[in-house]
N, C-alpha and C positions, 0 to 999 in steps of 0.2 A: 851677515850671519845666517847659517843654514836654517830653514824653517823648523827642523826638528829641535835644534838647540833653542830657538826662540820660544817654542812651545814649552820646553823643559823649564825655562826661566819662570814661567807662570805657575808651575806646579810646586807643591810642597815637597820637600825631601822626605824620605822615610823617617829620619830622625825627628824632623819637625812635626810630622803628622803623629808619630807615636807620642811625643811629649804633650801635644795638645789634647790627645785622647786621655792620657793618664792624668793630666792636670784636672780634668773634669770628672774623674771617677772618685768616689768615696767608698770606703769599706762598709760592709753591711753591719748589722748589730751583732751582739754577743749573746750566748745562751749557755746553759749548763746541761750536759747530757750524760747518760750512763756510760761507763767505761766500755761496755761491750758494743756501743754504737759509735765509738770515737775513731776507729781506723780511718785514715786518710783525711780526717777533718783537720782544720787549722787551729792550733792551740792559740787561745786569746790572751792568756796571762802566764807569766813564768810559774813554774811549779817548784816549791821548796819542800824539803823533807821535814817531817815532824819528829823524826827520831834518827838514831844511828842505824846503819845496816852493815854487817849483820847486827842483830839486836843483842847477841851474846857471843862469847868465844865458843867456837865450834870446830869440829874435826873436818879436815879437808879430805880425809881418806877413811876407808874401812881399815881398822887396825886395832891398836891397843894404846890407850892413854896412859902415860907414865910420868914419873918425876925424872927429868933428864939426869939429875944427880945420881940416880940409881943405876944408870947405864955404865958400861965398862968397855974398854978396848978389846977385851977378850970375850967373856960370856957372863951373863947374869940371868938368874931365874927369878921371876916375880910371881907373887901370889895374886891371882885374878879374883877380885872381890865383888865385881858388879858387871852387868851387861847393859849397855846404854844404846838403845836404838834411837833413830831420828824421831823427834817429837816428844822425847822424854821431858817431863817437867822437873827441873832441877830443884824446885822449891819443895818437892815432896820426898825428901829423904834419900837422894842419891848419895852413895858412899863418898866420903872425903878421903882421898888417897893419903895413906901414911907411907913412910919410907918402906920400900920393899913390896909395895902393892901396885897393881895395874887394873885397868878396866877395859873390857872389850868395848869398842865404840864403833858406830856406823857413821858414814859420811853425813855431815849436817847436824849430827847430834851434839848437844851442849857438852862442853868440857867439864869434867868433875873437878871439884875443889882440890887443890894440891898439884894437879897435873899441869905440866907446861910443855908437853910434846906428845905427838902421836907417831907411833911406829907402824908403818904399813904391814898388814897381815902377812904379805909375802916375804917380809924381812924377819919373820919369826919362825919358830919351829912348829907352829900350829898349822896343820895341813888340812883340817876338816873345814871345807868352805862351802859345803852344800847348803842350800836354803833350809832353815830350821835347825841347823846343827847347834848344839849347846856350846856355851863358852867353856874353855878348858879351866881346870883348877889352877894350873900354872902355865906360864909362858916363858920361853927362853929367848933372849935378845943377845946377839953376838957382835955388837958394834957400839961405839960411843955415839950417843944421841945429843944433839944440840938443842938448847931451849928454843921454843917457838916452831920447831919442825912440824909441818903439816897441820898448822893451826890457823884458822881464820879469826882474827881478833875482832871484837866489837868495834864498829865504826871504820873498819879497814877499807870498805868499799865506798860508803857514803856516810857523811857526818851530819848531825843535827843542824838544820837550817840551810844546808847546801842547796844551791840552785841546780836541779838535775835536768830540767827542760826549759829552754828559753823561747819565748813567744816573739814573733809569730813563726810557726813551723808546722808543716804538715806531718801529722802523727803517723809514724811507721810501725810495723809489727813489733820491733824491738822496743819502741817507746811504750806501746801498750803493755808489753810484758813487764817493763820496769815499773810502770804505774800500778799494775796488778800486784807485783811483788811487794810494793810499799803500801798496799791496802787502799789505794785511791779509787773509791767507788764511782765518783763523778769527775768530769773534766770540763773546764771552761773553754769553749770554742767559739769561733765565728759562725754565724748562721750560714747555711748554704745559699749562695747567690742563686737567684731565679732568673733564667735567661729565656725570653720569648723568642722563638725562631719561626720565621716565615720565608717562603720563596714566592716568586712571581713568574708568570709566563704561561701563555695559552698553550704552548707546546708541551708542557709538563704533565705527565701522568704518574700516579702512584705506582710503585713496584707491584706487579701482580696483575695490573690491568692490561688488556690486549692493546698493543700498539696499532695505530692506524696511520694513514699517510701524513707525514709531516710532524708526527708526535714522537716524543722521547720520554724515557722514564726519568723521574726526578731523582738524581743521584746526590744533589747538594744537601737536601734535607737530612737523609740518613747519615751522610758523611759529617756534616756540621754538628748534628746532634751527638754523634760519637765524640767529636772533638770537644764539645762543650762539657760532656760528662767526664771525659778524661781530664779536663782542666779543673774539675772539682765543683761543678755547678749542676743545678737541676734544670732540665729542659722543659719549657712549656711549648709543646708542638702545636703550631697554629695552622700548618698545612700550606697549600699553594693558592695564591690569589691569581685569578685570571687577569689579563692585561686590561683591566677596567678600573677607572678611578674609584668608583664606589666599592669595588671588591677589595682593593688595596686598603682603602680607608677602614673598611669593616674589620680586617685583620689587625690593623694597627690599633684600632679602638679596643679590640679584645686583648691585645698585649697591654694596653694602658690600664685595663681594669682587672688584670690578673696578678697584681702585686709583683710585677716583673722589676728586677733591678737593672736590667739591660735588655734592649731589643736588638736582635741581629736579623738582617734580611739578606737574601742573595738574589741577585739580578734586579732589574728595574731601576738601576741608578746610572745608566749610561745615557747616550744621547738619542736613543731610538724613539720613534714616534709613539710607541706604546709603553714607554718606561715612565710610570707614574709615581714611583715611590718618593723621589725627591720632592716633587710637587706637593704630595699629600703630607709629607713630614713638615714642610714649610707652612702649610695651612694652619697647623695646630702646634707648631714648635718652631725649630730653626735649624739651619745647617751651619755648622762651624766651617767646614771645608768640603770640597768635592774634587777629587783627582789628586793623585800622588805620583811623583816621578819614579815609578818602579815598574818592573816587568817580571812576571805578570801581575796585574792588579791595579792598573792606572785608575779605573773608575771606582774609587773607594770614597764613600761618603761618611761623614760623622756629624752628629748634632744631637738634638733631643726632641722627643715627641711627648707632649704633655708632662714635661719635667723629667722624663726617663731617658738616660743616655741611649743613643741610637747609632749603630754601626751598620752601614749598608755595604755589603760585600759584592764583588762582581758576580756575574752569572756563570761564566765558564768554570768548570769544576776545579781545574788546577789553580786558577786565579783565586777562587773562593778558599781553597785549602791554604794557599800560601799567605793570603792576606789575613786569614784567621790566625795563623801561627805568628805572624809578625805583629799584629795589632790586637786582635780580640782576645787571644790567650792572655796577654799581659793585662788587659782590662779586667778579665775575670780574676786573675791573681790578685789585683789590687782590691777588687770587690771582696775577695775572700780574706782580706787582711794581710796578705803576703806582700813582700817587696818584689815588684815585677823584675824578672831577670830574663835576659835573652837566652835562647837555647844554647846548648853546648856547641862551641865553635873550635875548629882546629885548622891548622895550615896544611894544605895538600899540594901536590905537584900535578900539573895538567899532563895527562897522557896524550892529549890532542889539542890542537888549537880550538879556541871557542870565540864566537862572535856575539856581540850585543848591539842594541840600537842606541846606546848612550844613556838609557835609564838605568837606575840601580837594578840589577837583574839577579834573579834567583833561579839558577839553572839546575834541572834534575840530573843527578849524577850518581855513579857508583864509586865509592872510595874503597880501594883494595887495602889489604893488610900492609902493603909496602908504602902506603901513603899516596899512591897515584890515583888520579880521578879521571873518569871518562863519562861523557853524557850517555843517558839511557835511551836516547832516541830524539826525534824531532821535538822541539820545545813549544809546539802549539799549545795554547792554554786549554784546549779540549782533550788533550791526550792524557787521560787519567792513568792508562797503563804505564806510561813512562814514569809517573809519580809512584805507582806501586812498586816498580822495579828499582827505584832509587833508594839509597840509604843516606843521601845528603843533598843539600842545595848549595851549589857553588855561588858565591856572592861576588858579582862583578860590580865595582863601584860606578856611580853615576859619572858620565863623561867619558867612560872607557868604551871603545867600540870593539876591541879584540884583545885577546891574550894568546901568545904563542905557546906551543907545546913545550913542556919543561919548566914553565914559569910557576911560581907559587901563588896560590890564591887562598882566600878564606872559605871554609866550608862549614855549613850549619848541619849538624847531624840530625837526621829525622828517623 
């Protein structure tokens, strides 16, 4: 058996690693927050309505409320007895329509007693529509009107006790609007997960510092922080640890005392002589696994440090990005109370042949509107520009070394 396949047999599959991570993750606690702070938060309990909506029969149009029995196939003139703007309190003496009577009414205004239809203003002989114009004394309608026309009945949208939002779900702007419409001042949500983030490496300098020989700017920390926040968690930024055992331990201790729900690191989990993160984690915790049969991202570590779940991502930028999306994003979703779901995947057609090394591979590509896919450049795990140019990751299954042009493969849209 070729050495590459022998090594692959000792590695966890992507699915196995993902299942083991998620099995160890528990959702955070719940809290109640004001509605104006609830956007993008995860709903913790189903929301049921305490009343019907609309709360009363109201007009769907600007026009005239009438008794449909007064209308005619030819023409009928009705006496306008009241003017009903939106917000009118019907309990305070709004006229009850008698036969031959009508009321001018605005959109959303409550329907007066006796009325069972609304005729739009443009379907009458009343042409004065400027703001502030008074209601006419009479109005003429020249068609037969059916009962219920242009009326929104009480409870036609939502009924008492109806479930309108089902947990868990991330609250969207339209959800916030619905809750506001129903007068929901507070919302039960899951707490925001707190994720401690650190990088390691003597070669890393913060953005803004002058580069010297052999040094590079730390791109992983800003990138991963953005991914964590996009996934719906708070970032506890711990910075970069030099390649020293005591420095790594110091940052992990800070993570453990910061009320973190998850610790994520980048770099320091490979086989280099100065990669100390695995060793330090095992001093005060444990590693569940290390290394996954995937490309990029083979040196992925998972375990716990002082009882806090720990995910050690590779140091190369593309490897860090991809392994975060495949593993860490799902872990944050579960912490948040959500059911973890893989990203959106579609079937595409290769515009060119692609090669792999037999590991489950995630290749940076551009998918066109015609469903064809081509690579964005060389697939080295340090080539971050090729990831920026990509809109998808082509997934080549484990054990497959090549795919010819024209063949269909699965693509993960990013």
